[in-house]
C-alpha positions, 0 to 999 in steps of 0.5 A: 499500499505504501509503495502505491502511495509513494509512486503515486506521489511521485507521478504527481510530483512529475505531472506538476513539473511538466506542467511548470516546465511547459510554457518555459519551453514554448517561449524558448524560440521568442527567446532566442529570437530576442537573443538573436536581435539584441546580439545584432543591436549590440553589433550596431551600437558598437559600430555606431560608437566607433563612428562616432569616435572618429567623427570626434577626432575629425571635429577636434582636427576641424576645430584645430584648422578653423583656429588656424585659419582664424589666427591667419585672418587675424594676421593679415588683418593686422597687416593691412591696417599696418 
């Protein structure tokens, strides 16, 4: 008799476990697609970061060139004023 009770409890536990795992298994394909999309976006973000760094370097260079040009304009104006 005890043997049947233990067997019934074990079977009940397995049924409960299967019912708990079923929704998780049903969501796995969506979770996988979401993970792939996140990895793709991470790659895009890294590419954008690299492009932003390049633009920053170019902007700094252009700033230096603008300052040099401004200094030259001031020198030319000073020479013409004398």
